[in-house]
C-alpha atoms as a printed R data frame, in Angstrom:
    type eleno elety resid chain resno       x       y       z
1   ATOM     1    CA   MET     A     1   3.171 174.734 212.147
2   ATOM     2    CA   SER     A     2  -0.258 175.821 212.255
3   ATOM     3    CA   ILE     A     3   0.144 177.320 216.006
4   ATOM     4    CA   THR     A     4   3.084 177.891 218.275
5   ATOM     5    CA   GLN     A     5   4.141 176.070 221.470
6   ATOM     6    CA   ASN     A     6   2.924 179.269 223.117
7   ATOM     7    CA   ASP     A     7  -0.487 179.026 221.223
8   ATOM     8    CA   LYS     A     8  -0.780 175.524 222.523
9   ATOM     9    CA   GLU     A     9   0.089 176.670 226.127
10  ATOM    10    CA   PHE     A    10  -2.526 179.744 226.063
11  ATOM    11    CA   PHE     A    11  -5.198 176.922 225.061
12  ATOM    12    CA   GLU     A    12  -4.542 174.400 227.710
13  ATOM    13    CA   LYS     A    13  -4.259 177.253 230.361
14  ATOM    14    CA   TYR     A    14  -7.660 179.199 229.375
15  ATOM    15    CA   GLY     A    15  -9.407 176.749 227.171
16  ATOM    16    CA   TYR     A    16  -9.924 178.837 224.228
17  ATOM    17    CA   LEU     A    17  -7.590 180.415 221.611
18  ATOM    18    CA   LYS     A    18  -8.596 183.330 219.199
19  ATOM    19    CA   TYR     A    19  -7.177 182.368 215.791
20  ATOM    20    CA   LYS     A    20  -6.357 184.752 212.625
21  ATOM    21    CA   GLN     A    21  -8.203 184.410 209.110
22  ATOM    22    CA   VAL     A    22  -8.988 180.955 208.083
23  ATOM    23    CA   LEU     A    23 -11.619 181.699 205.144
24  ATOM    24    CA   SER     A    24 -10.300 183.759 202.054
25  ATOM    25    CA   ASP     A    25 -12.519 186.749 200.836
26  ATOM    26    CA   ASP     A    26 -14.227 184.481 198.010
27  ATOM    27    CA   GLU     A    27 -14.735 181.376 200.593
28  ATOM    28    CA   LEU     A    28 -16.435 184.055 202.793
29  ATOM    29    CA   SER     A    29 -18.729 185.538 200.318
30  ATOM    30    CA   THR     A    30 -19.736 181.848 198.821
31  ATOM    31    CA   ALA     A    31 -20.510 180.877 202.485
32  ATOM    32    CA   GLN     A    32 -22.708 183.844 203.251
33  ATOM    33    CA   LYS     A    33 -24.494 183.366 200.139
34  ATOM    34    CA   ARG     A    34 -24.845 179.836 201.217
35  ATOM    35    CA   SER     A    35 -26.437 180.451 204.473
36  ATOM    36    CA   GLU     A    36 -28.957 182.943 203.041
37  ATOM    37    CA   ASP     A    37 -30.086 180.365 200.201
38  ATOM    38    CA   ILE     A    38 -30.687 177.743 202.831
39  ATOM    39    CA   ALA     A    39 -32.278 179.665 205.379
40  ATOM    40    CA   LEU     A    40 -34.416 181.507 202.745
41  ATOM    41    CA   GLY     A    41 -35.622 178.055 201.291
42  ATOM    42    CA   ASN     A    42 -33.829 178.784 197.809
43  ATOM    43    CA   LEU     A    43 -32.081 175.643 198.427
44  ATOM    44    CA   THR     A    44 -34.095 172.609 200.010
45  ATOM    45    CA   HIS     A    45 -31.294 169.941 200.290
46  ATOM    46    CA   VAL     A    46 -31.073 170.494 204.139
47  ATOM    47    CA   PRO     A    47 -33.955 168.372 205.690
48  ATOM    48    CA   GLU     A    48 -36.293 171.178 207.631
49  ATOM    49    CA   ARG     A    49 -35.661 169.675 211.189
50  ATOM    50    CA   PHE     A    50 -32.279 170.821 211.103
51  ATOM    51    CA   ILE     A    51 -33.251 174.726 210.830
52  ATOM    52    CA   GLN     A    52 -34.617 176.264 213.882
53  ATOM    53    CA   LEU     A    53 -36.496 179.346 214.153
54  ATOM    54    CA   GLU     A    54 -36.102 181.846 217.136
55  ATOM    55    CA   ALA     A    55 -38.276 181.362 219.997
56  ATOM    56    CA   GLU     A    56 -41.106 184.151 219.120
57  ATOM    57    CA   PHE     A    57 -41.651 182.799 215.581
58  ATOM    58    CA   ARG     A    58 -41.902 179.176 216.278
59  ATOM    59    CA   ASP     A    59 -45.682 178.779 217.466
60  ATOM    60    CA   LYS     A    60 -47.137 181.517 215.139
61  ATOM    61    CA   ASP     A    61 -46.941 183.054 211.730
62  ATOM    62    CA   VAL     A    62 -45.379 186.858 212.250
63  ATOM    63    CA   THR     A    63 -46.666 188.690 209.019
64  ATOM    64    CA   ASP     A    64 -44.658 192.060 209.495
65  ATOM    65    CA   GLU     A    65 -43.625 192.691 206.291
66  ATOM    66    CA   LYS     A    66 -40.051 194.189 207.847
67  ATOM    67    CA   THR     A    67 -39.702 190.564 209.321
68  ATOM    68    CA   ILE     A    68 -38.404 188.686 206.402
69  ATOM    69    CA   ARG     A    69 -37.551 184.854 206.885
70  ATOM    70    CA   LEU     A    70 -33.855 185.668 207.318
71  ATOM    71    CA   ASP     A    71 -34.666 187.605 210.709
72  ATOM    72    CA   LYS     A    72 -36.289 184.345 211.762
73  ATOM    73    CA   VAL     A    73 -33.925 181.562 211.714
74  ATOM    74    CA   ARG     A    74 -32.206 181.148 214.679
75  ATOM    75    CA   LYS     A    75 -29.732 178.126 213.548
76  ATOM    76    CA   MET     A    76 -29.059 175.497 211.236
77  ATOM    77    CA   THR     A    77 -27.316 172.021 211.915
78  ATOM    78    CA   HIS     A    78 -25.893 169.499 210.397
79  ATOM    79    CA   LEU     A    79 -25.347 171.541 207.155
80  ATOM    80    CA   ALA     A    80 -21.809 169.904 206.456
81  ATOM    81    CA   TYR     A    81 -23.589 166.519 206.007
82  ATOM    82    CA   PHE     A    82 -25.606 168.060 203.189
83  ATOM    83    CA   ASP     A    83 -23.951 171.084 201.899
84  ATOM    84    CA   ASP     A    84 -20.329 171.068 199.951
85  ATOM    85    CA   VAL     A    85 -20.059 174.565 200.525
86  ATOM    86    CA   ILE     A    86 -20.052 173.784 204.745
87  ATOM    87    CA   LYS     A    87 -18.305 170.500 204.348
88  ATOM    88    CA   SER     A    88 -15.126 172.153 202.643
89  ATOM    89    CA   ILE     A    89 -14.967 174.638 205.451
90  ATOM    90    CA   ALA     A    90 -15.222 171.566 208.199
91  ATOM    91    CA   LYS     A    91 -12.518 170.146 206.245
92  ATOM    92    CA   ASN     A    92 -10.468 173.604 205.445
93  ATOM    93    CA   PRO     A    93  -6.753 172.560 206.652
94  ATOM    94    CA   LYS     A    94  -6.174 176.020 207.937
95  ATOM    95    CA   ILE     A    95  -8.961 175.013 210.588
96  ATOM    96    CA   VAL     A    96  -8.213 171.070 210.891
97  ATOM    97    CA   ASP     A    97  -4.540 171.541 211.517
98  ATOM    98    CA   VAL     A    98  -5.143 173.821 214.264
99  ATOM    99    CA   VAL     A    99  -7.719 171.113 215.735
100 ATOM   100    CA   GLU     A   100  -4.977 167.958 215.100
101 ATOM   101    CA   ALA     A   101  -2.730 170.265 217.274
102 ATOM   102    CA   LEU     A   102  -4.975 171.171 220.242
103 ATOM   103    CA   MET     A   103  -6.543 167.760 220.558
104 ATOM   104    CA   GLY     A   104  -3.158 165.554 220.167
105 ATOM   105    CA   THR     A   105  -4.448 163.086 217.567
106 ATOM   106    CA   PRO     A   106  -4.404 162.936 213.568
107 ATOM   107    CA   ASN     A   107  -7.800 161.000 213.804
108 ATOM   108    CA   ILE     A   108 -10.402 163.544 213.566
109 ATOM   109    CA   LYS     A   109 -14.335 163.411 213.348
110 ATOM   110    CA   LEU     A   110 -16.931 165.995 212.795
111 ATOM   111    CA   TYR     A   111 -19.526 165.477 215.395
112 ATOM   112    CA   THR     A   112 -22.001 168.201 214.055
113 ATOM   113    CA   ASP     A   113 -22.022 171.999 213.095
114 ATOM   114    CA   GLN     A   114 -24.129 174.784 213.970
115 ATOM   115    CA   LEU     A   115 -24.693 177.755 211.929
116 ATOM   116    CA   MET     A   116 -25.862 180.486 214.511
117 ATOM   117    CA   MET     A   117 -27.674 183.198 212.292
118 ATOM   118    CA   LYS     A   118 -28.137 185.526 215.144
119 ATOM   119    CA   PRO     A   119 -30.485 187.673 213.165
120 ATOM   120    CA   ARG     A   120 -30.923 191.194 213.233
121 ATOM   121    CA   PHE     A   121 -33.070 192.600 216.013
122 ATOM   122    CA   HIS     A   122 -34.053 189.113 216.892
123 ATOM   123    CA   GLY     A   123 -30.698 187.339 217.864
124 ATOM   124    CA   THR     A   124 -31.318 186.215 221.358
125 ATOM   125    CA   VAL     A   125 -29.018 185.423 223.902
126 ATOM   126    CA   THR     A   126 -27.282 181.902 224.210
127 ATOM   127    CA   GLY     A   127 -26.993 181.217 227.913
128 ATOM   128    CA   TRP     A   128 -23.429 179.682 229.839
129 ATOM   129    CA   HIS     A   129 -22.952 176.261 228.383
130 ATOM   130    CA   GLN     A   130 -20.106 173.948 227.692
131 ATOM   131    CA   ASP     A   131 -20.423 171.878 224.495
132 ATOM   132    CA   SER     A   132 -18.965 168.426 225.959
133 ATOM   133    CA   ALA     A   133 -21.363 168.379 228.898
134 ATOM   134    CA   SER     A   134 -24.135 168.316 226.272
135 ATOM   135    CA   TRP     A   135 -22.667 165.289 224.868
136 ATOM   136    CA   PRO     A   136 -22.110 162.746 227.721
137 ATOM   137    CA   ASN     A   137 -22.967 159.955 225.432
138 ATOM   138    CA   PHE     A   138 -19.207 160.498 224.475
139 ATOM   139    CA   VAL     A   139 -15.988 158.928 226.435
140 ATOM   140    CA   PRO     A   140 -13.720 160.531 226.747
141 ATOM   141    CA   GLN     A   141 -15.193 164.237 226.955
142 ATOM   142    CA   LYS     A   142 -12.411 165.246 224.619
143 ATOM   143    CA   ALA     A   143 -13.552 167.884 221.664
144 ATOM   144    CA   VAL     A   144 -12.761 170.989 220.201
145 ATOM   145    CA   SER     A   145 -15.037 173.464 218.595
146 ATOM   146    CA   CYS     A   146 -13.932 175.916 216.116
147 ATOM   147    CA   TRP     A   147 -16.151 178.714 215.599
148 ATOM   148    CA   VAL     A   148 -15.955 180.869 212.352
149 ATOM   149    CA   ALA     A   149 -17.302 184.195 212.297
150 ATOM   150    CA   LEU     A   150 -19.166 184.662 208.655
151 ATOM   151    CA   ASP     A   151 -19.985 188.268 210.214
152 ATOM   152    CA   ASP     A   152 -18.051 190.603 212.344
153 ATOM   153    CA   ALA     A   153 -18.628 189.296 215.621
154 ATOM   154    CA   THR     A   154 -19.006 192.219 218.104
155 ATOM   155    CA   VAL     A   155 -20.006 192.902 221.800
156 ATOM   156    CA   GLU     A   156 -22.699 194.771 220.249
157 ATOM   157    CA   ASN     A   157 -24.227 191.995 218.350
158 ATOM   158    CA   GLY     A   158 -23.498 189.034 220.380
159 ATOM   159    CA   CYS     A   159 -19.890 187.557 219.833
160 ATOM   160    CA   MET     A   160 -18.610 185.187 221.848
161 ATOM   161    CA   THR     A   161 -17.839 185.524 225.601
162 ATOM   162    CA   VAL     A   162 -15.721 182.732 227.352
163 ATOM   163    CA   LEU     A   163 -14.920 182.125 231.042
164 ATOM   164    CA   PRO     A   164 -10.791 181.561 230.884
165 ATOM   165    CA   GLY     A   165  -9.920 178.501 232.661
166 ATOM   166    CA   SER     A   166 -13.448 177.077 233.131
167 ATOM   167    CA   HIS     A   167 -12.378 173.795 231.072
168 ATOM   168    CA   LYS     A   168 -10.298 172.431 233.807
169 ATOM   169    CA   TRP     A   169 -13.215 172.423 236.383
170 ATOM   170    CA   GLY     A   170 -14.756 169.567 234.382
171 ATOM   171    CA   PRO     A   171 -18.529 169.454 233.403
172 ATOM   172    CA   ILE     A   172 -20.558 171.712 235.390
173 ATOM   173    CA   ASN     A   173 -24.105 170.626 236.745
174 ATOM   174    CA   HIS     A   174 -26.552 172.950 234.891
175 ATOM   175    CA   ASP     A   175 -28.531 173.788 237.843
176 ATOM   176    CA   LEU     A   176 -25.272 174.817 239.623
177 ATOM   177    CA   LYS     A   177 -24.133 177.051 236.897
178 ATOM   178    CA   ASP     A   178 -24.749 180.257 238.873
179 ATOM   179    CA   VAL     A   179 -23.326 179.199 241.965
180 ATOM   180    CA   PHE     A   180 -20.149 177.951 239.816
181 ATOM   181    CA   MET     A   181 -19.757 181.491 237.833
182 ATOM   182    CA   ALA     A   182 -19.928 183.537 241.586
183 ATOM   183    CA   HIS     A   183 -17.176 181.568 242.833
184 ATOM   184    CA   PRO     A   184 -14.344 183.834 243.809
185 ATOM   185    CA   ASP     A   185 -11.751 181.560 242.456
186 ATOM   186    CA   ILE     A   186 -13.509 181.799 239.002
187 ATOM   187    CA   SER     A   187 -12.041 184.289 236.362
188 ATOM   188    CA   ASP     A   188 -13.992 187.088 234.754
189 ATOM   189    CA   PRO     A   189 -15.782 186.463 231.487
190 ATOM   190    CA   LYS     A   190 -13.823 187.637 228.294
191 ATOM   191    CA   PRO     A   191 -15.766 188.659 225.156
192 ATOM   192    CA   ILE     A   192 -14.184 187.667 221.971
193 ATOM   193    CA   GLU     A   193 -14.469 190.010 218.899
194 ATOM   194    CA   ILE     A   194 -13.607 188.627 215.953
195 ATOM   195    CA   LYS     A   195 -13.792 189.869 212.331
196 ATOM   196    CA   ALA     A   196 -15.419 188.036 209.420
197 ATOM   197    CA   GLY     A   197 -13.636 185.128 207.797
198 ATOM   198    CA   HIS     A   198 -11.426 184.489 211.443
199 ATOM   199    CA   CYS     A   199 -12.223 182.116 213.895
200 ATOM   200    CA   MET     A   200 -11.588 180.971 217.421
201 ATOM   201    CA   PHE     A   201 -11.167 177.495 219.063
202 ATOM   202    CA   HIS     A   202 -12.208 176.435 222.446
203 ATOM   203    CA   ASP     A   203 -12.125 173.313 224.484
204 ATOM   204    CA   GLY     A   204 -15.648 171.340 224.749
205 ATOM   205    CA   LEU     A   205 -15.577 171.901 228.698
206 ATOM   206    CA   ASN     A   206 -15.147 175.601 228.249
207 ATOM   207    CA   LEU     A   207 -17.981 177.482 229.497
208 ATOM   208    CA   HIS     A   208 -19.369 180.301 226.856
209 ATOM   209    CA   LYS     A   209 -22.073 182.098 226.105
210 ATOM   210    CA   THR     A   210 -23.326 185.005 223.191
211 ATOM   211    CA   GLY     A   211 -25.069 187.982 223.838
212 ATOM   212    CA   ALA     A   212 -28.364 189.272 221.993
213 ATOM   213    CA   ASN     A   213 -28.503 191.343 218.858
214 ATOM   214    CA   THR     A   214 -30.301 194.073 218.808
215 ATOM   215    CA   THR     A   215 -28.411 195.758 215.924
216 ATOM   216    CA   PRO     A   216 -29.284 196.322 212.032
217 ATOM   217    CA   ASN     A   217 -27.042 193.683 210.904
218 ATOM   218    CA   ARG     A   218 -27.100 190.021 211.139
219 ATOM   219    CA   ARG     A   219 -24.124 188.120 213.075
220 ATOM   220    CA   ARG     A   220 -23.619 184.693 211.703
221 ATOM   221    CA   GLY     A   221 -21.095 182.208 213.105
222 ATOM   222    CA   LEU     A   222 -20.275 178.718 212.030
223 ATOM   223    CA   ALA     A   223 -19.616 176.242 215.063
224 ATOM   224    CA   LEU     A   224 -17.623 173.119 214.047
225 ATOM   225    CA   HIS     A   225 -17.561 170.459 216.917
226 ATOM   226    CA   TYR     A   226 -14.676 168.102 216.503
227 ATOM   227    CA   LEU     A   227 -14.145 165.060 218.343
228 ATOM   228    CA   PRO     A   228 -11.125 162.297 218.111
229 ATOM   229    CA   SER     A   229 -12.043 159.009 215.786
230 ATOM   230    CA   GLU     A   230 -11.097 157.204 218.824
231 ATOM   231    CA   THR     A   231 -14.107 158.025 220.977
232 ATOM   232    CA   ILE     A   232 -16.804 155.545 222.372
233 ATOM   233    CA   ASP     A   233 -20.467 156.854 221.663
234 ATOM   234    CA   LEU     A   234 -22.425 154.834 224.197
235 ATOM   235    CA   THR     A   235 -25.617 155.421 222.236
236 ATOM   236    CA   ILE     A   236 -24.307 154.084 218.981
237 ATOM   237    CA   ASN     A   237 -27.167 152.100 218.287
238 ATOM   238    CA   SER     A   238 -30.120 154.688 218.983
239 ATOM   239    CA   ASN     A   239 -30.693 157.874 217.046
240 ATOM   240    CA   GLN     A   240 -30.731 160.057 220.224
241 ATOM   241    CA   ASN     A   241 -28.089 160.637 222.842
242 ATOM   242    CA   SER     A   242 -28.691 160.167 226.460
243 ATOM   243    CA   THR     A   243 -30.019 164.025 226.763
244 ATOM   244    CA   GLY     A   244 -33.065 162.954 224.339
245 ATOM   245    CA   GLU     A   245 -31.626 165.304 221.680
246 ATOM   246    CA   THR     A   246 -31.445 163.989 218.094
247 ATOM   247    CA   SER     A   247 -27.639 163.683 217.667
248 ATOM   248    CA   ARG     A   248 -27.407 161.847 214.202
249 ATOM   249    CA   LEU     A   249 -28.888 161.449 210.776
250 ATOM   250    CA   THR     A   250 -31.518 158.748 209.967
251 ATOM   251    CA   GLU     A   251 -30.195 155.945 207.462
252 ATOM   252    CA   GLU     A   252 -32.467 157.507 204.831
253 ATOM   253    CA   GLU     A   253 -31.004 161.102 205.518
254 ATOM   254    CA   PHE     A   254 -27.517 159.659 205.613
255 ATOM   255    CA   GLY     A   255 -27.688 156.834 202.695
256 ATOM   256    CA   GLY     A   256 -27.039 153.763 204.890
257 ATOM   257    CA   PRO     A   257 -25.727 153.205 208.485
258 ATOM   258    CA   PHE     A   258 -24.826 156.497 209.901
259 ATOM   259    CA   ARG     A   259 -21.068 157.251 211.095
260 ATOM   260    CA   TYR     A   260 -19.655 160.761 212.159
261 ATOM   261    CA   MET     A   261 -17.902 162.644 209.431
262 ATOM   262    CA   LEU     A   262 -14.182 161.475 209.163
263 ATOM   263    CA   ILE     A   263 -12.258 164.718 208.687
264 ATOM   264    CA   ARG     A   264  -8.490 163.673 208.744
265 ATOM   265    CA   GLY     A   265  -6.754 160.215 209.782
266 ATOM   266    CA   LYS     A   266  -8.597 156.915 210.232
267 ATOM   267    CA   GLU     A   267 -11.495 154.933 211.269
268 ATOM   268    CA   PHE     A   268 -11.887 152.819 214.484
269 ATOM   269    CA   PRO     A   269 -14.334 149.995 214.399
270 ATOM   270    CA   GLY     A   270 -16.811 150.006 217.185
271 ATOM   271    CA   ARG     A   271 -16.307 153.725 217.757
272 ATOM   272    CA   ILE     A   272 -17.869 156.973 216.619
């Protein structure tokens, strides 16, 4: 088995699971190099709209010679739909076996991926949020995310911090998060430091955040978001979800009518 019964019970109770190494040293090195080549523009197969800069660089040209392109890119998304290296990680059995065990279905799709670059000196805070709460178009809200460290993730460079057990409370209204966090029944936040090539899993409703990176080293993390293939997408005939964010590729980018990437199991007509 990919995980033990104790692992499953821990995940069900706390909404996250720190896991072991899932990328070999060679796979890790290849993924690191690929992330740099895409961010630097050495490879151009990922549409520019899926490459986001840190806020301070979005509306102005910073010419400081010490600030290279890798220091400007905040995150890159939808990479698995264009890039074989990231796709191979999304389909890695060491990861997908755990997702199947945690989600309780052999039918698994990839919603999207996000490669958080967390650049040296400029990597900003990502505040408290729930992944599934950002995707209200999916019914039911049953997602499992895998966060793969491409560099050692520490408190100093902005590792993931989770709120144990918060997934049990359901979607939290964005405007009431501070009230929720201050409630006496809520657990203390727990930072999760991870070695490069290792990963952690969290429930789509687990509240989590990442800190700033003020160190001289970047802290890359690949977030892979999985859904049961049985999931209904209430906005399937639109290129946007109900939050207004672009949630799927255009037919031109995808090469035909869009379907979320099947990772394992089978498709279901009229579903994602």
